[in-house]
N, C-alpha and C positions, 0 to 999 in steps of 0.2 A: 504494500500500500504506500509506504513512504518512498519507495523507489519510483512508483508511478507519479507520485506527487512532485518529486524532484524533477522528473522528466517533463511534467507539464509546466513547471516553473521555468525550466530551461527553454522550452519551446516559446513560452510567452515572452521571456527576455530576448530571445533571438528575433521574434517577430517585431518587438518594439525597437530593437536595434536597426533592423532592416528599414522600418518605417522612418526612423530618424535620418538614416542615410539617404533614403529616397527623398525626404523633405529637402535636404540640403542639395542633393544632386538635381532635383526638379525645381530649383529656385526660379522665381519669376525672372524671365529673360527680358529685361527692359532695354536691351541694347538695340540700337537702330543704326542703319548705315545711310549717310547722305552723300550723294555724288553729284557734282555739277561740272559741266564742261562746255566749251564753245561748240556750237553746232550751226550748220547752214540749213535754213528752212527755205526750200525751193518756192513754196507758195507766196512768200513775202520777199524773196530774194535778199535775205539778210542773215548775217551771222549773229546769233543771239546765244543765250545760255539754255542748255537742256539739262534736266536733272532727274534723278530718281531718289526716292526716300522709302526706306524699308519700313513696312508696318505689319502688325500682326492681324491675321484674319479675325481671330477672336480676341478683342482687346481686353476682355474681362479676365481671361486665363493667362494670356501672354505665353502660351505654349503652343507648339505645333506649327502650323503653316504660316509662313510669311510671304508677302509679295511686295513688289516695288511699285510705289505710287509715282506715276509719271507727271512731270510738270515742265513748263517752259517759262523762262524769265525773259521778258522783253525789257532790256535795260532802259533806264531813264536817259534822256539825251542832254539833260542839264549837267553842268560841271559840278554843282553841289545839289544833288537831288533831294527831295523831301525824304525824311526818314521812314515814312509809312507808305508802303507800296499799295497798289490796287490789286485785289484778288477778284477774279472774274468767275462767276458760276453760270454755266450753260444750262439751257432748258432740257426738256425731255419729259420725264427722266429716261435716260438711256444714251444721251450724247456726251462725249468727252469734250471738255473745254479746250485742252491742248490740241486735241484732234481736229478742232475747227479753227485753228490759229489763222488760217488764210481768210476766213470769213470775218474774224474779229479784228484783225490788224488795222484795216482802214478806219474803223470806228475808234481805235485807241491811239492813233498817230499823234494827235495834239496833246492828249493826256500824258503821253510819255515825255513831253517837254519838261515836266516837273517831277515825275515819279516813275518808278519801275512798275511794270504790270506783270502779274503772275497768273498763268493759266494752268489749272490742275485738272487732270483727268480723274474725276471722282472714282472711287473704287467700283469696279464692275464695268467701267467704260474705257474707251480709248485704248491706251496701253497699260492701264492699271488693273491687271488681272481681269480682262474683259469677259462679259457673260453673254455671248451671242447665242441665238437659237438657230439651228439649221432649218432652212425652209423645207417643207415637205413637198416633193415634186421636183421637176426639172427646172433648175435655176435659169436655164436659157429660154424657157417658155414664158411668154407674157402672161399666160393664164395663171401661172403660179403666183403672181403678184396681185391677183384678184380674188384669192381664196378668203374664206371667212377669218375673222379675227380670233386668234387663240382657240382653235378647235382642240378637242380633248387629246387627240394623238400628238399634235404639235406641242402642247404644254407638257404632257407627260414625258414625251421623248426628250424634250429640252431639259427638263428637270433631271431625268435619269443620266443624261450625258454630263451636265454641269456638276452634278453631285460627285462625280468621279474625282474632281479636282477642287471643289468648293463646298463650303458649308453655307448654304444660301440664307441661313438665318441672320448672317452678319453683313448683309449688303443693303442696309437701309440708311436713311438720312442722318439719324442721330450719330451713328458710328462714322459715317462719311465725314461729318463735321468735326468729329474728334480727330480724324486723320488730318484735316486742314489745320486744326489748331496745333497739333504736334509738329506739322511742317512749318507753320509760322514760327514756333519756338526754335526749331532746329536752324532756321534761316537767320535767327537773331533779331526778329522784329518784335518790338514791344506792342505796337498796335498796327492795325491794317485798315484800309478802306475796302468796301465791298461793292461790287456791281453784280446783281443777280437778275436774270431775265427768265420769266415764266416759272418753270420748276426751279430754276436757279434762284428766283426771288423767294420761293418757298424754303429752299435750303439756306438762303441768307438769313431769313427770319429765325430758323432753328439755330444757326450759329450765333446770331445776336442775342437770342434768349439764353443760350448756355454760356456764352463768353462775352457778356456786354462790356466788360472792362477792356477787351481787346479790340473793340471796333471804334474807330475814330468817327466814321460816318458811312452811310450806306445809300446806294441808289437801287431802288427796286423797280424794275421795268416790266410791266404787265405781270405782276407777281401773283402767284396762287398762295393763299395764306396757309399756315400750318394747321389751322383748324378746318380747312376746306377738305371735305371728304370726297375727293374725286372718285368717280365721275357723277356724284349725286346730282349736280345741277347742270350737267353737260347739255342735256336735251333742251332744257328751258332757256339756258343762256344762248345756245345756237338759234333757237326759235326767235328770241328777241332780236338778235343780229339780223336774221333773215327778214323779219317784219320791217326793220329799219331800212334794209336794202329795198324792199318793195316800195316803201313810202318815198324814199329818195328818188328812185327811178320814176315814180309817178309824178313827182314834183319837178322833174327835169324835162324841159321841152324836147331835147333830142332823144333821151332814153324813152320817154313815154310815147314818142312818135314811132320809134323803132320797135318797141315792145309794149303795145297798149294793153295786152292781156297777160302780162308776165306772171302775176300771182296765180291766175287761173291755170295757165299752161304748166306752171311748176307742179301744182297738185295733180294735174292730169297725168304728167309723166310719172310722178310718184305712185299714183294708183295703178298705172299700167305695169310698172315694174313689180309692184306688190302682187300682181296677178301672175306674173311669170317673167323669166329673164329674157334678155335680148341677145341675139347672136350679132357680134360686131366685128367688122374687118378693120384691123389696124396694122401699122408697121411696128414690128417688134423692135424696141429701141436697143436691145442687146446685140442683135445680129442684122438689123435693118431688113429683115425678111417679112413678107406679109404673113399674118396669122389671124385666124378667126377665134375670138374669145367669147366667153359667156359673161354678160354684164348683168348683175343682180341688184336687187333692191338695196342690200346692205352696202354695196359698192357706192351706190348713188348717195345715200344719206351721209356716209362718212366723208365722202369727197366734197359734198356741198359744204359741210362744216369746215373742213380743212382749207378749202378754197377761200372761205370767208375770213381766214386768219388775217389776210392783208387787204388793204383798200384796193391795191392793184389787182389782186385775185378776184375781189368782188366785182370789179369792172368787167370781168369776163363772164360772170355767172349768167347774166341775161342772154348772152349769145349762145352759151352752152344749152340753156333751157330752150331757147328758140329752136335750135337745131334738133335737140332731143325730141321736142314735141312733134317735129316733122320726120321722126324716125332716123335722124342723122346723129347717131351716138358717137361716131368715131373720134371727133375732136376731143370730147370730154374724156372718153376712155383712154385716148392717147396721153392726155395730161395725167390721168390717174396712174397709169402704168409707169410713165417716166418718173413721176414723183416717188413711187414705191421702189423702183429700181435704185434710184439715187439714195433714198433713205436707208435701204437695206445694207448699204456699204458701210455705214458708220453707226447705225442705231443698234443698241444692245437690248434685245427683247427680254433676256433673262434679268437684266438690271431693272428694266421697267416693271416686270412682274414682282421682283423683290420689294421695290418701293411701294407699288400699289397694294400688294397683299400683306404688307406689314404696317404701312403708315396710314392708309386711307380706307380701302374697301371694307375691312372688317368692322369699321365704325360707322358705316352708312346706316341711316334710318331708312330702311327700304319702303316702309309704308309712306313716308313723306316723299321719298324719291320717286316712287311710282305715280304719286299725285302730281308732282312737278312735271313728269314726263308726259302725262296725258294731254292729248291734243297737239303735241309737237310733231314735226316732220320726222324726228329721230325715234320717237316713241321710247320704249324701254329696251331697245336692242342692246345698247352698250352696257346698261345696268346689268342685264341678265348675263351677258358674256363676261363681264368683269367678275361677277359673283361666282360663276361656274369656274372660270380660270383659277381663281384663288382657292377654290376647293381642291384643285389638283396641284397647287403649288405649295411652297413652304412659307410659314408665317414666323417672322421673328417677333421680338417684343420691343415696345417703345416705353420710355419712362412715363411715370405718372404725370399727368398734366401736359402731355405732349401736344394736345390739340388746343390748349389755352394760348391765346395771343399774349405775347410779352408786352410789358409796359415799360421797357427799358428807356433810359435817357440818351439814346443814340440819335444824333441828327440824321434824319431819313428823308430822302427825296423819292416820291412815288409818282410814277407816270403810268396811266392806262389810256387805251384808245376807245373812243365812243363807238367804233364800228366792230370791235373785237368780238369774235364768236367764241373765244375760249375763256378769257378773263374779262368779265364785264366791269365797268367802272364802280359798281356798288362794292365790289370786293376791295378795290383800292381805298374806298371810303371807310370800310370796316377796319382795314389795317391801320389807316391814319388815325382813326378814332381811338386806337389803343396806344399809339406812340405819341407822347406829349411834345416831342420836338420833331414833328414831321410836317411835310407839305405835299399835298396830293394835287397833281395837275392832270386834268383829263384832256388829252390831245384831240382836238376836233378832226373828224374825218380821217382817223387813223386806226389801224387794226392792232394786231398782236406784235409788240415790239415797235420801236420807232422806225418809220419808213425813211428811206434815204433822203427823200426830197424835203423832209421836215427836220432831218438831223443836221446835215451839213449847213453851216452858216446860221443855225438857229439853236436848236436844243443842245447841240454839241457845245456851244459857248456857255449855255446855262449850266451844263454839267461841269465844265472846266472851272467855272466860278464856284460851284458848290464844293468840289473837291479841294480847291485852293483855300477856301475859307474854312471848310469843315463845319459849316453852319447853314441853316436854311434862311438866316436873316438876309434880307435883300434879294432873295432869289426871285427872278421874274422871267418866266418862260413865255411872256406875252407875244413874242415874235411869232409864235405858232397859232395865235388866236384866230387868224384868218386862213388857216390851212384848208385847202379844198380837196375834195375827192379827185382822183384821176379821172380823165374822160372815160365815159362808158364806151366799150367796144361795140361798134355797130356792125350788124350783119351785112349792111350795104357795102362794106369795105372788102368783103370776101365773096368768093363763090365756093361751093363745096369741092371744087376741083383744085383749089389753091392749097393742095396738101403740104407742099414744101413751105409756103409762106405761113400757113397755120401752125405747122410743127415748130418753126423758128420762134414764132410769137409765144407759143405755149411754153417753150423752154425758158422764156424770160419771166414767167409768172412768179416764180419763187425767188427771183434774183433781186427783188426790190427791198427785201429785208434780210437780216442775217440768216 
């Protein structure tokens, strides 16, 4: 008996010793590696600084997988630059900021006269451990880019593949902003300025809320608020933008002359596609070969909303509807396919699902959401597909109070567009109402993000002054007060045989904003 007791004591002591050794050997690994080197960026024809910063996938445990956060530093052109750089947060979610340096650089040129600008690929995007989903079907077929959003096999296959190299619970906004703050500290900056657009505005709000003492000032461009449970109001917001478009066209002599029955024809096209799809002949933008594709109701409603992101895109909607009502779908479908092919190159669907299924979709009040969607051209299509997709995906966890708006004392300039189909001006008002040192300007006749024609020589100067002062005092964006819609595109300028002319024009639709 005593022999067994001694043996048991020895085993317990041995187990405790192993546990102690494991505790020391599994010490939290807080070490990170920062590398910065000169690099040539072809898109902007400039030598800048490229860097990587090693972060832990699971920041709570700090064990296991690490990856490199990718970033680009656009150096300040001043001899004695400001000590606080500008960090830029791209929209999406799913796009990397550094990955879109070519799009951002022209908008940042004058700001670099005073301070450096840092573009970070948020975890899961760009070159920061990206989370792409493989398309189901032949990537060289145009039809592949017209398939339904997040079908079950697509979502499940993507999850299965990504989980081989990623723990998808840790790719949401709160942790992504932890990465940004760790990078800030590693680069030696006490405080930073922020420019966030769309989802990037959402991310900026999260950063401001968690690290208010680190933010000198923030510019939120068409921002989605952190309490905004996307896509809860997507259908009603898009409907409001569409009704504004109908009203503006009816009030415009040229548009109303060209399209006297625009609203009626829109709903007739919608009803026709609800009854069944259309077979459409287009030119495949990947191989420039003719292809017949199937155009469905859901392609139509999603693309109407996305086309209305910009005022320039909205100027094309009447002619697309005019043609579609006359069974000429090819120009609209050509635009849709070209847009999807372009987006697929840089958009990370896996990252989008991680954000949606952790930050927003689980918190939607579906009873209210379905009421908001009633009577809209989009209906509850997106709501249903978001809910289903997140049932097949992984859900991380957000901190308590995540959806509460911050009331931090950070000088904040907010801009929204009154034509925007994604972020309506009321959202900017709600954000401004919670930030005591904020100024909200609603850009007239502007969509999602600042259009180029109102940016250069106008709002660009407003932003330069804002970042220079670090204050909303004296900010006056009145130069944009008389900003007008772009001219409506008239069907009289085309024939349906002008395929080359139409194709070139369509390619320009998305080039008027970042």
